[in-house]
Structure formats: C-alpha cells, structure tokens
MDTraj code that builds the backbone (N, CA, C; nanometers):
import mdtraj as md
import numpy as np

residues = "MET ALA ASN THR PHE LYS SER TYR LEU ALA SER ALA THR GLY THR SER PRO VAL ILE VAL ARG THR VAL ALA SER GLY THR GLN THR VAL ALA VAL GLY ILE ASN LEU ALA ASN ILE LEU THR THR GLN ILE THR ALA SER ALA TYR ILE SER ARG GLY GLY THR ASP PHE TYR ILE VAL LYS ASP ALA PRO ILE PRO ALA GLN GLY ALA LEU SER VAL LEU ASP GLY LYS ILE ILE LEU GLU ALA ALA ASP VAL VAL LYS VAL VAL ALA ASN THR ALA SER GLY LEU ASP THR MET LEU SER VAL LEU GLU ILE THR".split()
xyz = np.array([
    [5.1001, 14.7917, 3.5883],
    [4.9777, 14.8032, 3.6651],
    [4.9546, 14.9489, 3.7026],
    [4.8309, 14.9923, 3.6846],
    [4.7955, 15.1296, 3.7176],
    [4.7282, 15.1344, 3.8552],
    [4.7694, 15.2305, 3.9361],
    [4.7079, 15.2549, 4.0668],
    [4.6242, 15.3809, 4.0563],
    [4.4960, 15.3699, 4.0896],
    [4.4058, 15.4833, 4.0769],
    [4.3197, 15.4958, 4.2012],
    [4.3206, 15.6145, 4.2635],
    [4.2281, 15.6412, 4.3735],
    [4.0934, 15.6799, 4.3131],
    [3.9866, 15.6208, 4.3676],
    [3.8525, 15.6503, 4.3183],
    [3.7578, 15.6637, 4.4360],
    [3.6460, 15.7312, 4.4116],
    [3.5410, 15.7384, 4.5125],
    [3.4095, 15.6967, 4.4484],
    [3.3267, 15.6333, 4.5297],
    [3.1955, 15.5888, 4.4865],
    [3.0945, 15.6418, 4.5864],
    [2.9803, 15.6895, 4.5360],
    [2.8839, 15.7590, 4.6194],
    [2.7458, 15.6947, 4.6103],
    [2.6737, 15.7038, 4.7201],
    [2.5323, 15.6647, 4.7221],
    [2.4573, 15.7748, 4.7962],
    [2.3500, 15.8233, 4.7368],
    [2.2778, 15.9375, 4.7909],
    [2.1407, 15.8976, 4.8430],
    [2.1045, 15.9528, 4.9572],
    [1.9704, 15.9390, 5.0151],
    [1.9251, 15.7938, 5.0270],
    [2.0145, 15.7090, 5.0769],
    [1.9826, 15.5682, 5.0986],
    [1.8813, 15.5555, 5.2109],
    [1.7937, 15.4575, 5.1968],
    [1.6923, 15.4343, 5.2983],
    [1.6962, 15.2928, 5.3523],
    [1.5782, 15.2333, 5.3656],
    [1.5642, 15.1054, 5.4334],
    [1.5898, 14.9840, 5.3443],
    [1.6129, 15.0053, 5.2169],
    [1.6531, 14.8969, 5.1273],
    [1.8025, 14.9087, 5.1017],
    [1.8774, 14.7981, 5.1123],
    [2.0215, 14.8050, 5.0886],
    [2.0539, 14.8588, 4.9491],
    [2.1586, 14.9412, 4.9427],
    [2.2041, 15.0004, 4.8171],
    [2.3470, 14.9564, 4.7911],
    [2.3733, 14.9175, 4.6674],
    [2.5093, 14.8802, 4.6275],
    [2.5890, 15.0074, 4.6010],
    [2.6990, 15.0228, 4.6748],
    [2.7878, 15.1366, 4.6528],
    [2.8913, 15.1009, 4.5461],
    [2.9399, 14.9771, 4.5504],
    [3.0401, 14.9340, 4.4524],
    [3.0448, 14.7821, 4.4455],
    [3.0530, 14.7309, 4.3230],
    [3.0836, 14.5911, 4.2985],
    [3.2224, 14.5866, 4.2369],
    [3.3111, 14.5090, 4.2959],
    [3.4499, 14.5038, 4.2494],
    [3.4555, 14.4259, 4.1183],
    [3.5183, 14.4867, 4.0180],
    [3.5293, 14.4255, 3.8859],
    [3.6312, 14.3122, 3.8868],
    [3.6104, 14.2176, 3.7984],
    [3.7086, 14.1099, 3.7857],
    [3.8383, 14.1679, 3.7303],
    [3.9491, 14.1086, 3.7688],
    [4.0790, 14.1573, 3.7225],
    [4.1242, 14.2845, 3.7904],
    [4.0557, 14.3239, 3.8956],
    [4.0907, 14.4457, 3.9679],
    [4.1183, 14.4126, 4.1139],
    [4.2303, 14.4606, 4.1643],
    [4.2564, 14.4527, 4.3075],
    [4.2110, 14.5854, 4.3666],
    [4.1346, 14.5785, 4.4747],
    [4.0775, 14.7000, 4.5318],
    [4.1012, 14.7039, 4.6817],
    [4.1455, 14.8197, 4.7294],
    [4.1662, 14.8410, 4.8727],
    [4.0745, 14.9544, 4.9165],
    [3.9819, 14.9240, 5.0073],
    [3.8965, 15.0287, 5.0640],
    [3.9786, 15.1051, 5.1672],
    [3.9884, 15.2355, 5.1501],
    [4.0674, 15.3180, 5.2418],
    [3.9810, 15.4110, 5.3261],
    [3.8522, 15.4208, 5.2937],
    [3.7630, 15.5051, 5.3731],
    [3.6182, 15.4816, 5.3378],
    [3.5343, 15.4789, 5.4408],
    [3.3894, 15.4737, 5.4209],
    [3.3278, 15.5738, 5.5180],
    [3.2602, 15.6733, 5.4627],
    [3.1963, 15.7755, 5.5439],
    [3.0453, 15.7710, 5.5230],
    [2.9727, 15.7714, 5.6336],
    [2.8272, 15.7708, 5.6315],
    [2.7779, 15.9017, 5.6912],
    [2.6907, 15.9717, 5.6205],
    [2.6391, 16.1005, 5.6678],
    [2.4883, 16.0954, 5.6802],
    [2.4395, 16.1366, 5.7958],
    [2.2959, 16.1479, 5.8207],
    [2.2499, 16.2814, 5.7632],
    [2.1609, 16.2768, 5.6652],
    [2.1150, 16.4009, 5.6017],
    [1.9801, 16.4478, 5.6569],
    [1.9371, 16.3856, 5.7650],
    [1.8084, 16.4212, 5.8263],
    [1.8286, 16.5019, 5.9542],
    [1.7200, 16.5530, 6.0069],
    [1.7247, 16.6317, 6.1301],
    [1.6932, 16.5482, 6.2532],
    [1.6884, 16.4150, 6.2381],
    [1.6709, 16.3226, 6.3498],
    [1.7776, 16.2134, 6.3413],
    [1.8063, 16.1504, 6.4546],
    [1.9073, 16.0444, 6.4560],
    [1.8609, 15.9248, 6.3731],
    [1.9565, 15.8597, 6.3050],
    [1.9297, 15.7360, 6.2318],
    [2.0321, 15.6313, 6.2747],
    [2.0106, 15.5077, 6.2321],
    [2.1142, 15.4059, 6.2432],
    [2.1470, 15.3590, 6.1019],
    [2.2719, 15.3166, 6.0833],
    [2.3162, 15.2755, 5.9505],
    [2.4098, 15.1559, 5.9606],
    [2.4119, 15.0786, 5.8539],
    [2.5010, 14.9635, 5.8441],
    [2.5752, 14.9687, 5.7111],
    [2.6990, 14.9203, 5.7121],
    [2.7786, 14.9037, 5.5906],
    [2.8354, 14.7630, 5.5951],
    [2.8301, 14.6947, 5.4817],
    [2.8770, 14.5567, 5.4809],
    [2.9239, 14.5152, 5.3423],
    [2.9945, 14.4028, 5.3401],
    [3.0437, 14.3439, 5.2163],
    [2.9708, 14.2122, 5.1959],
    [2.9167, 14.1928, 5.0770],
    [2.8575, 14.0642, 5.0403],
    [2.9598, 13.9886, 4.9567],
    [2.9924, 13.8684, 5.0027],
    [3.0888, 13.7835, 4.9312],
    [3.0338, 13.6414, 4.9286],
    [3.0113, 13.5924, 4.8085],
    [2.9643, 13.4553, 4.7936],
    [2.8328, 13.4278, 4.8629],
    [2.7447, 13.5261, 4.8673],
    [2.6141, 13.5068, 4.9289],
    [2.6088, 13.5298, 5.0791],
    [2.7224, 13.5653, 5.1390],
    [2.7271, 13.5913, 5.2829],
    [2.7593, 13.7383, 5.3065],
    [2.6899, 13.7994, 5.4035],
    [2.7144, 13.9393, 5.4388],
    [2.8120, 13.9468, 5.5553],
    [2.9127, 14.0345, 5.5421],
    [3.0119, 14.0586, 5.6463],
    [3.0063, 14.2068, 5.6822],
    [2.9626, 14.2368, 5.8036],
    [2.9401, 14.3757, 5.8433],
    [3.0700, 14.4464, 5.8788],
    [3.0841, 14.5666, 5.8275],
    [3.1904, 14.6582, 5.8684],
    [3.1418, 14.7338, 5.9912],
    [3.0155, 14.7751, 5.9864],
    [2.9465, 14.8356, 6.1009],
    [2.7993, 14.8004, 6.0884],
    [2.7353, 14.7708, 6.2007],
    [2.5940, 14.7301, 6.1977],
    [2.5127, 14.8160, 6.2939],
    [2.4097, 14.8769, 6.2405],
    [2.3148, 14.9563, 6.3189],
    [2.3826, 15.0629, 6.4053],
    [2.4807, 15.1304, 6.3482],
    [2.5518, 15.2366, 6.4203],
    [2.4660, 15.3623, 6.4243],
    [2.4514, 15.4226, 6.5427],
    [2.3744, 15.5474, 6.5500],
    [2.4539, 15.6640, 6.4909],
    [2.3843, 15.7462, 6.4150],
    [2.4447, 15.8685, 6.3599],
    [2.3534, 15.9833, 6.3992],
    [2.4061, 16.0804, 6.4741],
    [2.3207, 16.1909, 6.5186],
    [2.2673, 16.2742, 6.4028],
    [2.1641, 16.3501, 6.4304],
    [2.1042, 16.4374, 6.3298],
    [2.2115, 16.5198, 6.2603],
    [2.2120, 16.5141, 6.1288],
    [2.3046, 16.5894, 6.0434],
    [2.4509, 16.5657, 6.0804],
    [2.4798, 16.4490, 6.1361],
    [2.6160, 16.4114, 6.1726],
    [2.6718, 16.3125, 6.0726],
    [2.7953, 16.2689, 6.0994],
    [2.8622, 16.1753, 6.0105],
    [2.9411, 16.0741, 6.0920],
    [2.9742, 15.9639, 6.0266],
    [3.0495, 15.8573, 6.0901],
    [3.1479, 15.8007, 5.9899],
    [3.2751, 15.7952, 6.0288],
    [3.3769, 15.7281, 5.9485],
    [3.3883, 15.5873, 6.0041],
    [3.3560, 15.4870, 5.9230],
    [3.3430, 15.3511, 5.9754],
    [3.4624, 15.2616, 5.9452],
    [3.5674, 15.3168, 5.8906],
    [3.6821, 15.2338, 5.8532],
    [3.8067, 15.2811, 5.9257],
    [3.8544, 15.2001, 6.0218],
    [3.9754, 15.2339, 6.0968],
    [4.1022, 15.1997, 6.0199],
    [4.0984, 15.0914, 5.9458],
    [4.2138, 15.0471, 5.8679],
    [4.1717, 15.0307, 5.7236],
    [4.2442, 14.9481, 5.6537],
    [4.2105, 14.9215, 5.5140],
    [4.1433, 14.7859, 5.5040],
    [4.0582, 14.7695, 5.4029],
    [3.9934, 14.6421, 5.3766],
    [4.0257, 14.6029, 5.2331],
    [4.0747, 14.4809, 5.2169],
    [4.1037, 14.4282, 5.0841],
    [3.9739, 14.3705, 5.0278],
    [3.9354, 14.4196, 4.9116],
    [3.8147, 14.3720, 4.8450],
    [3.8549, 14.2832, 4.7279],
    [3.7887, 14.1697, 4.7162],
    [3.8168, 14.0750, 4.6093],
    [3.7182, 14.0933, 4.4952],
    [3.7534, 14.0384, 4.3786],
    [3.6644, 14.0445, 4.2627],
    [3.5269, 13.9918, 4.3002],
    [3.4249, 14.0605, 4.2583],
    [3.2835, 14.0287, 4.2807],
    [3.2338, 14.0645, 4.4207],
    [3.3198, 14.1152, 4.5104],
    [3.2711, 14.1659, 4.6388],
    [3.1779, 14.2836, 4.6125],
    [3.0733, 14.2936, 4.6944],
    [2.9759, 14.4019, 4.6797],
    [2.9692, 14.4784, 4.8112],
    [2.9964, 14.6084, 4.8056],
    [2.9863, 14.6938, 4.9237],
    [2.8465, 14.7546, 4.9243],
    [2.7736, 14.7341, 5.0363],
    [2.6364, 14.7821, 5.0472],
    [2.6178, 14.8645, 5.1741],
    [2.5194, 14.9531, 5.1711],
    [2.4812, 15.0310, 5.2882],
    [2.3294, 15.0301, 5.3002],
    [2.2827, 15.0521, 5.4238],
    [2.1392, 15.0596, 5.4497],
    [2.1177, 15.1427, 5.5759],
    [2.0058, 15.2109, 5.5821],
    [1.9697, 15.2909, 5.6994],
    [1.8354, 15.2422, 5.7538],
    [1.8012, 15.2861, 5.8724],
    [1.6729, 15.2467, 5.9310],
    [1.5610, 15.3449, 5.8970],
    [1.5931, 15.4494, 5.8219],
    [1.4974, 15.5559, 5.7911],
    [1.5031, 15.5868, 5.6417],
    [1.3913, 15.6141, 5.5828],
    [1.3850, 15.6435, 5.4396],
    [1.4695, 15.7659, 5.4042],
    [1.5470, 15.7532, 5.2985],
    [1.6232, 15.8645, 5.2390],
    [1.7078, 15.9411, 5.3396],
    [1.7720, 15.8702, 5.4328],
    [1.8440, 15.9393, 5.5390],
    [1.9946, 15.9367, 5.5334],
    [2.0535, 15.8632, 5.4365],
    [2.1969, 15.8365, 5.4440],
    [2.2682, 15.8655, 5.3128],
    [2.3739, 15.9452, 5.3198],
    [2.4669, 15.9618, 5.2079],
    [2.5941, 15.8849, 5.2413],
    [2.6526, 15.8215, 5.1405],
    [2.7715, 15.7388, 5.1604],
    [2.8806, 15.7768, 5.0633],
    [3.0048, 15.7781, 5.1133],
    [3.1232, 15.7968, 5.0299],
    [3.2207, 15.6834, 5.0589],
    [3.2533, 15.6063, 4.9558],
    [3.3493, 15.4980, 4.9644],
    [3.4733, 15.5400, 4.8861],
    [3.5895, 15.5414, 4.9515],
    [3.7152, 15.5757, 4.8858],
    [3.7985, 15.4502, 4.8735],
    [3.8516, 15.4259, 4.7531],
    [3.9280, 15.3041, 4.7284],
    [4.0540, 15.3335, 4.6469],
    [4.1469, 15.2396, 4.6521],
    [4.2610, 15.2364, 4.5615],
    [4.2401, 15.1159, 4.4727],
    [4.2290, 15.1387, 4.3411],
    [4.2119, 15.0288, 4.2473],
    [4.3418, 15.0047, 4.1718],
    [4.3787, 14.8779, 4.1653],
    [4.5008, 14.8373, 4.0958],
    [4.4580, 14.7506, 3.9788],
    [4.4879, 14.7999, 3.8580],
    [4.4475, 14.7263, 3.7372],
    [4.5670, 14.6930, 3.6528],
])
top = md.Topology()
chain = top.add_chain()
for i, resn in enumerate(residues, 1):
    res = top.add_residue(resn, chain, resSeq=i)
    for name in ("N", "CA", "C"):
        top.add_atom(name, md.element.get_by_symbol(name[0]), res)
traj = md.Trajectory(xyz[None], top)
C-alpha cells in the first residue's frame, strides 16, 4: 500500500457549493487539514462539509472570516470513505479559496 500526501484546491468559491474532492473507490483517505481564506476586503462567512449518501455533515457552518483573513477548520483528522464528497461554500460571490490536505492510502 502506498501512502501519499496530497492537496486539493478550490479558488474563488462563491454562493454555490464547490466540490473540493470526491474520494475514489479503493482509496482510504484521511483529511489532515482544511484551510479557508477570505480573498475579499470585507468579512464573509464560509461552510465546509462532507456529503455522504445524500446527507450533508458540516465540519464548520457559516463561520465568519475577516477581510483577507483565514480559518483552519480542522482540529483533528477526519476519515473519509469512498464516494465521500468534500464541499465548501461562501455567502459572497468569489470570496473563498480552499486548501484541503489529505493522506491517501492506495
């Protein structure tokens, strides 16, 4: 089994949810970091969540991020299962950059 650290990015996310990563079948994935950055000059709110089997599970919901600030939303690790989808959304158009760091075991 190969262990590989990877990062997945989403740029200028707005009010429509954006998929940062869908976990591939046959892959064990551990989320080790999720960073949300406000790229605007005004405060925004942002959410990050996992969709599993049609249900959304929030990691953080409507968290305020100050102008040109950032938020690390993962205190521990999250085990992601095959077909889990990590999504982010902001309350303002084109206001959020996201970095998801994972360990993938294949």
